[in-house]
Structures are given as C-alpha cells and as structure tokens.
N, C-alpha and C positions, 0 to 999 in steps of 0.2 A: 088227489097227490100231484104238491109240485116237485114237477122233475129238473132234478142239478144238472147244473154244468159238470161233466166228465173234471176231476182235478189231477191232474198230473203233478209229482213231485218230481226232483231231479234231488241225487245229494248231492252234489260236490260241484262247484264253481271255478275249474280248472275248462280245460279248451273240449273234453268230450262234453262237461257238463255245461257248459253255454252254451256250442254248438246244435247241442239240444235243444235250450232256450230258446235260443235263435230262431232256430227254423222256425219250432209250434208258434213263435207270438209273431214272426214276419210273414207266417203260407198267410196268402191273400184269404183261401177259403175257411180257415178257424181263425177269424178276428170273432171272440165271440166267444165260442165254443167252446174252449176249454174254462178252471182256471187253474193257475200255474204260479208257480212257484220254485223257486232254487233255495235249499238251505244247506248250506257251508257249514264245519264247524271249527276254520278256523275263522282270523279274520280281516283275509284279504282275498281276494281275485286271485285267478293262476291257478291253485293247484299245486304241483311239479317245474311252472313254470313261474321263475321267482325275477325278477334284475330289481338288478341295484345298484350300488358305488362305491366304489373304495378306490381312496389315492385319487378321490375328481374325477375315475371313469368311467363308465359306463360297465357294471359286469352284467354279467350270470349266473345266477348260485342253482341253476334248472337246466331247463332246457336252450343247447345255445346258438345246435343249426337248425338249418333251409336242410336238408340231406337232399339234392338236387333241386336243382329253376325248374327243370321243365316235364309241364301237368302238377306240380305240386298246389294243390291248393293257397297255401300258406304262403308258398311265395308271393299269388297273383293278391293274394289282404293284402300285403306285405307291399306292394306295389302300390294298390290303391290309395292306399291308404298314404302315402309318401312317407314309408317308414325304413326308408334303403341307407336314405344316405340322412346325413345326422353334421352339424358341429359341433356338439363336442364328442371327441374320442371316445371309441365303447372298442369292446371284445369284435374285433375282427377277424379276428386271428393271422393277423395275414403275414408269419411268420410259414415261410417255403422250406419242405425239410431238403430240396436241393440245395442248402444253402446253410445243412446244420454243419452241426459238428460234433461226431463223434469221438467219445471219448469211453477207455476202457478205465475203472478201479484204481485207482494210483498215477490218475492222470497223463494217461497215454494218450494222444491221436491218434486216430487211425485211422489210413488212409481210405482211397476209395477200392482201391484193386484189391481189399479185402472186406467191405462195407457193403454195394456192392450185387457183389454176387449172391451173398444169402439177402440180402433184400428182395431183389427181384425171386428169390428160388420163393420165398416167403408171400410175397402178391400172388405168382404162379400158382400156388396151392392152392390160397385162397378163392383164386376167381375158380379152378380144378375144382372143388366145392362148394362154389356155389352155380355150376353149370356157365358158367360163363368163357371157361376153356376149354375146347374139344379139340376133334381132329379136323373138321374144317378150318379150324380159326388156328391152329396152332400151325406156322410156317416160319417160315427161318428160325431165327434166333427162337422167336419161343417152344421150336418146335420140340429141343432136348429136355424143357423144363416141361414138355407136353407129357414127353416117354418116363420123364422122373417119378410124377404124382399119375401117369395110370397105373404103372407099380409100386406105386405108394397105396394108388385105391384098392389094390387086388392082394396087397397083403393085409389090405387092412381090413379089406370086405371077407374073409374068411371066416369075423369073427358071427355073429348074429348082428344085423342090421338094428337090431333097438338096440346095442348095445355100439355100437360105432359111437366114436366123439371125434369134432371135428380134430380136436387136443391129440388123437392117437395118431389119427392120418395124419396132421403136421410133423409129428417126432419121425410118421414110416420117412416121410421125404426125406428129413434133412439126413433119417441113414441113408436114403437112397445116396440122396447128394457125396454123403464124404465117401460110402463106400468107391464113388466112383470116379474122385477127385484122390490123385497124392496129395500128401502133406507134407507141404512145403516148411523148412522153417521160419519163425521170425526173431528180426532183433529188437533191440529194443522194447519189449515189453514186461521187462521185467516177467515175470513167475504165469504168464501167460503163455501158451502152446497155440499155436492156428485151431487146432481140433476144440480149445476152451471159447477159444475168439467167436469162431463163429456160432458153436451151441449157446453162448452170451447176447452175441446180437441177432440170434435167431428168436432166444428168450425175450430179447429189447420187443420184438414184434407181436410177441406174445402177448405180455401186460399189455401190448396197444389193440391188440387184440381186443383185449379183457373189459379196456374202456365201451368200444361200443357194441357189447352186446352185453355188458352187465353180469358175467360168466364167471367167479369167482376163480373157476379153472376150468379151465378147453378144455378137459374130458369130461367134462361133465354138460357138452355144448353141444346139441346130435349135428353128427352129417347129412343126416336123410333131409332137414326142414332147412338148410343153408340153402336150399336150391330153389327153394317157395319163396322164403324173401323178396322184398321187390323193390329194387332202390330207381329212382327218378334220374331222368339224365339231368345232365350239364350240371356245371362248378357248385360245391354246396358250401353255402354264406353264413353271416351271420346275421344277425338285423338290426344296421346302423344305430335304433331308435329304443333299442329294446324289445324281447321276445314281448311284452309286456303290451306292447301297442296294439298283438296280434287280440289278446283277450281283454282291450279293452275297448277296439270295436265290437266286437262280436255283442260285448255291454252292452256299451252305447245305445243300442237300439231297443235294450228292454227299458219298462219304467221304473222311478224309482223305487224301491220295497222290494221288488220283484223278489233279487238276490236275499235269502235271510244269514246274517254270520250269528258265529257264536252257538250253531245250531247242531250239534253232535248226534247222532242217531246213534242208539244204542241198541235196538230193538227194532225187527222187520217182521208186525205177524200180518202175514198170509192164510190165504184157506184154499193149499191143492186139492182139494176134495171136491166140493163143492159148491155151485152157485147159492149162496144165503143171502135171505130174505130180498125177492125178486120179485115185482108188482109191475104189469104188462112191458115187460121186457125187460126195466128200468132198478137200477139199484133202490132200495128202498136203505140200504145203508152201506157204504161205499168199504170193497173187502178187508181192504190192506190197511194198519194204523203202525205209523211210527210213534216210537218213544225216547225221547231227548235223554239226554241226558240234565236237563234241568227238571226233570220228571215231569215236563208235560207232552202232549200225545197230536197227531194231530192225523186225520185218516186219509187216504188218494185212493180213486180209485185203477189209476196205475203210477207205477214208481220207476222211473230209470237207475238204477245203481252202478255210481258212475268211483267207486272210490276205487283205491288199487288193488294190484292184483296180492300186495305183500300185507293189506287190511283182513281182506277174505281169508288170508292164510291163517292168516295170526285168529282169526273168529272160528276154524275149522279144528282148527289144532288148539286151542285151550278152550273147544269146543263153550265157548261165549254167549251163546243162546242169541248172537247180532241175528241169526232170523228163526226164526219160529211160526209155522216145526222147521226143523233143519231141511238144509238144499239137499236134495235127492241125492242121491249116489250119484250119477251120472258128474254133474258140476264138483261135486267131492270131491271127484278124483280126478276130475281135469284137473281146479284148482290147485292140487295136492303135485299130479303131478310136471307142472308147467315150473319152470323160474324165471326166478325172480329177485336178484343181485342190487350191490350195492354199490353208485358210482359217487365220491365225494371230489369236490374243490374243491384245491389250496393255492388260495391267490397271495405271494409277500409280496410285499411293497417293501424297495433296495432301501438301504440306509444314502442321507445325501452324500456319501462319497461316493455309492454306486448309481446312481440315481438313472443313467440314462437319459439325461436329456429327454423327459416327456413332452414337454409343452413342440420339440422342435416338431411335432406330429404333422403327416401331410397329407392332404384324403385320397393321392393316389399309392401312396404307402414306396414311395419313392425317396429317399435321402444321400445322399451321394457318402454323409459322413455315417449312414445306419451301423457298419461293421464297428464303428467305436458304442454301440449296445451292446448293454448282453444279447449274449448271441442266441439260437433255437441251438440248446444242448438235449441230443441225442446218450443217457446213459447206460453205460454195461457193465456190470453186476458182477462179483464172482459170486455163486451160488450161499444160500445162505448160511450154508455146511460148514464152504470150503476153512480149511485152516489155516488161510492165503486172505484169505478176506480182509477188510480195513471192521478194525473193532470200535471207531470210531463212528460207524453209519450204520444208525439205529436200522432194527428188523423193519420195522414199517415202512422203512425209505426203497428197499432193499425190489422193490418190484416194480415200481415209478420207472416210468421209460424213458422220458420227456419233462424238459423242466423251462419255461420260452416267455419272453413277455409279448403278451397282449395285443400289439402292436408294436411296428419296427418301433422302438427308445421306448417305449411307457418305462416309469422304475418298477411298475405291477407285473409280474411271472405269475408260472400258470403252474400251478402239477395236477395231475390226477391221481385217484388213488381209487381202489377195486379192492371189494371182498372183505376179509379179513381185514388189510393193510387200513381201508376205509371206517369200517365200523373204529377200527383205533383212537384211528386219527380223531374221531368223534370227539373222546372222551381224555382227548389229553390235553394240558392247559398250552394257552399262546406259548408264554414262554420254553416249553418241550419240544414243540414245532421249532421255533425260530432256533432253538442249539441245535436239534436235527438237521437239521436243512443248512442249516449254514455250517455242517460237520462238515455235510455230506459234498455240497457243492465245494466247498475249497479243498473236500481230497482233487474230488477232477479238474477243481481250475490252479491248482498249485504252479501248474507249469505255463497257465495262459496270460494272456494279457487281452483272456476274452478278442482275441483275432482270429481267423480260423487258420487251424497246423501251418506247416512250414509248405512249402514245396518240393519237399526231398522226397524222396519215389519211395523211400523205405516203409515197409506198414506202418510202422507205429516210430510215430514223434514222441520222445517225451526225458526224462532227464531224472539221475540219481536223486531222490527225495532229499528235500532239505528241510527243516524244521521252520526255517531260522525263514525263506523262503512262503513253505506252508502260510504261516502269519502274516509274512504281509499282505500274500494275498487273500485272506479270509475275507467272505464275501460275507456280512451283515444285511440285516432287516430291523424295520424297524415295527411294523406290522403285520397280523395276518388277518383274512376273514377264510374259515372253511362252512365249505357244505355241512349239513348234517342228518342225509334223509336217512339214515339206518335206523333212526332211537327215535328221529318225528312218527307221533302217535297219528298220528293221519295220513302217514306215508308207510313207513315200514319198508324203506329200500326206493327205488329211481326209476330202473324199468325193467322190461320181462323178457323172456326167452325163451328156446324153446330146451327142458334138458333132456340129458337121455332116457328113456322110456315114455317121455312123451312126443310128442306128431303134433303136426296142423290143425287134425280132427279133434283137438281137446280146446285149441283157439276157436275152431268153430263152436263147442259147443258149451263154452264162455259166453257168447254172444246168443244162446237161445231164451228164449224169457221162460219167465214160469208164469200160472204151473204146467205140465207135460203130461200127456196119457199113459198109459200105461204103455202104448209104443214109442214112448221119447216120443212122439212130437206135441208140436204148443194144443194146448186143450180149449178146447170149442165152449168147455159150460161154464167155463169163465175166464173167459181170455185175456194176456198180456197183464197179467198183475205187476208183477218186477222185471224189468225189461233190463238188460246191461250192457255197459259202452262203458271205451276207454280202450289207450295201446292195449291192452294182455289180453282184446275180444274181437280184434283183427289180420286173418291169419296171414297177408300176406305183408301187413306193415305194421306189425307189431315192434314197439319198442319206440317211434316215430311221432311227434307232434302229429302230422297230418294223418294218422293208422288212430289217433284217440279224434285228430278231426272228420273222420272218416264216420267211424264210428257213430259219433254223436249224434251227425243224421242219418244214421238207419237206422235208428232208433226213433227219431223223431218222423219221419218218412214209414217207420212200423204204423203209429200211432197215429200215423195221417190216413195213410193207406183205411187205416182200422174202421175210421170212421169216412171213409169215401169220400175227402178232399182232397182239391188235386192241388196242380202245384207241385211234383213230389218233384223232389232232386233226383234226378240221376245220378248214380257213385258206381 
C-alpha cells in the first residue's frame, strides 16, 4: 500500500488560519511531511482584518489596535517588517481623550469638573472588576474609589455569581457614588440636572466599553471572567502600513496556490466513534470529508476550523448540518453560551467647507494649528425615552459615544457602533446615514466654533438655541464608508466575549479537538480530526488578533507534536 502524506486542511485565511499554515509549512521538521492547504470562502486573505482606503487615508475596516506592545507577537512582527511607520496618512487614532471636548445634547459644553470625577469613577470600577485595583494598590486619591467599588461588589455579589454582570456592578458603583455626594445645582445646561448629567456621562463610558467587548448590553457581560482577561503592558497603537501587512507577512512564506479562494465549506463529515479503513497503522482513506458550495469534496486527515464564533452559532442554531455527525453537546453548549457581538465602524468625510486640512498631517502628530480641525468629540445624550431629547437625532446614534478625526486635522471622521445600532447601520443607505449624523453633530456643535469650551468655571457653557446659528454651523459630509460584519455570512459578527452564564471554561472547551471519548478527553482511536482555532478559543486573549495568532500556533503545534516534529514554539 502507498502511504499517503497526512493532509491538513485549514478553513479560513484570517489571522488564526494563516498563522497555523505558516507554522506548519515553515517548521523545519515538517518539510514535505504534510499535504497542506488553506480554503477561504471569500476572495481575500485577512478575515476580520481588512485594511482599506477612504478619503486618501489608510483605514481599518476591522481589527484596528495592537492591544499593548509589551510582549505582543503582532507588535513584534510589525517591527520586523517595518510596518509601524508610513509616509501615507493612516488611522493612527492620535486623538487624546485628555484633549476631548464633552458636549451634552443641546450644545452644552461640560466643564472637566463634572466630567472628570465620573470618568475616574468608571475607570476605577472597571479596574476593580478586572482585578487591577485592590486594597494593596488603592492609596491616596484612589482609596475612596476603591471603597465605592468594594461596596458595589458587596451589593452585587449578593446575587448568584452565575448571574453577576459587569453592567450591574457598574451601576451599583454609580449609585454608591451618587449617594455619597451632595447634588449641587448646575446652571446653563438647559433641562439637564446634575444627576442626569452624571448618569449620561457614565452611560457614555459604558457605550465605549461596549465597543471594547462587543457586548450589546453590559448586563450580558460576565463579571467573573473580567479578571481572567489579560492585557499586554504598554501603549495601544495602530499599524501605520495597515493591519493587513501582518497577514501578508504570514502568507508570504506560503507557496502560490496553497491558499484557495472561493471555497466556502458547507459541510464537515467526521468519524467520532471508531477509526475506519486502517491498514498497518495508516489510513487507507482519510477520516474527514469537506463539502464545498460548488459541490466539490475534499478529504483530509486533519481539519483546523478557524471560522468565527458567529458562524458556529449560526450552524448549531439553524441545524444547518455544517458538522455531520453534529458536534458533541459540550461543544454546542459552549458555543451557545459564549457571547459574540457586532461592532461596526463608520467613516465619514467632511465636505470641503469643513475639511480640517488633512494635508497638514505630521508624523509626530503635533500641529500648533490643530485646534482648527474637528475636535475629539464626546457626546452626552439624553436617554432614548426622555421627553427632552432632540427628535431630529436618530435612535441609532444615541449610544454612539465619540466622533473624532482618525488623526489630527484629518477630514475623515470615525464613530463606532455596537449591537442593535451596528446592525441598523448596515441596512441604512448612505444618504440616511449622512443626514442622521449631520443632524446629530449639528445639534451638539450648534454653539461651537470647533474650539474648546470657554475657560469659564461654570459647569456648562451653552447658549439659547438658535435655529439660525444651528443652520450656520450645520456639519456636512460628502461620503461615508461602513463595515458590515453582522450581515457578512462569512463572519456574522465581530468578536467574542464571555456572556453571563458562560465562563472561561467554555473558551477552553472551544479549543478542544475532536473526536473526544466518553470522558470528554481527546479520542486515541482517531485523534485530531477536527481542531479549532480563532480568537474565541483562547481563554485569556479572546477578542484580539494576538489571541487568534496564539490559537493558530497552538493547533499547529498540536499537530507537530502529534507527528513528533521538533521546533515546537512555546506559547
């Protein structure tokens, strides 16, 4: 009998898939050991990484940040391929929240004396939930915030730990803060009271947190899992030459044709019970069969599945038969419990009359005339149910926390949308988006000349509404570009989170290969038929590109170890 090389098929040419392919192909001991291919349902590499261009600037439609440069493998690759500097303007996100202007609905500039305490409260509550703030570190100014956080935790922990959410914890903290403070009056803020302003500022930070986690509502975000999530130390930066440069670097080591495009997998047949067709310790037929949308079939010894958690959720929810036989209950339950949200980015180019001087870009991001550009705008909204809300602001804008240039003085502005609003954005026509955003921004900047608020010590700086002035300061956009991760059938969302009722154990379950035996251990009779990689399979780095990278290495190393190859990468 002719002994066949083991065939490894990787589904998906995103970060996890290409990292696994790169490792398997370049590992010294595996040269000529495997038949290797990557099948990609779309027409490009990158997956949820998609660098594009808008208004002459390089932008990211998907993954944007290197989350901490200390120890990040993504930062290391970016350094090695010289991607951290560029002559072309890019989405460098150099806007500093210290330089932000915070405006309440109606055009009222808020003084830092009302914004900063709530910001500090929110940040310390989040740090407490993440295990970064405790009695040992709470000193001086932080001590009072620690006590508030501890009180909130005590109140919240009266509930079952299985139902404790980050959202409920945060709101307990805000309530404790407001009880401890005397509510002084605010003047010049129209129908805004001090209490309403504090709650709305807090909500603005909650909405920012939603973009970090992809949770539509922080009440669905598990409290216990927050302290397991690991951030790399150091600053968070974007990649000057685009996130796609990292993907292209990984793919450059692969020979032409190894990545096959337009190969969407519709069914994965595997053998969970017994090893069939074995002669002399080798397969006479490969145990896994992949069915594609064009009707073709491919056999494999091992398949690394890197599709998104959203696609897996759809597969088990709709009983699509993507896996046959179906996945074991341990897998389907983990897939069902974990959270997977939609985060979309909206890029808008200012009309020439509001251009902001994008060609004045400087590499050091220092421009003494930078205050002439569009500000880093933090928007404080009335609640959607409030009778005092501005009716011309569309509902899908009301949880959008910020609007800012992608670099100082760029004419391209960026806002983030999450959950229900993000899905709504995908279905809106460009004209509807332009009108909705223009109306919203004009409402907020109706008394502004795009400068910081006056140096008055008042808590609010606003004027009586003037239709004439509002018309004069109307902000206009010439075009928009939005991502559509929620309705893209290859992704069906953006990234994962640990939902209430789930835990880090479910992320570990996601990473377990199939088949497994009755004791839920990998089966020895026909091992490693289906392996799983992707950000939703990493317990401490889920939702990140480096989590996807680590998961791709993990599964490649699992196969290399299975075949007793050397040169295993330590992760």
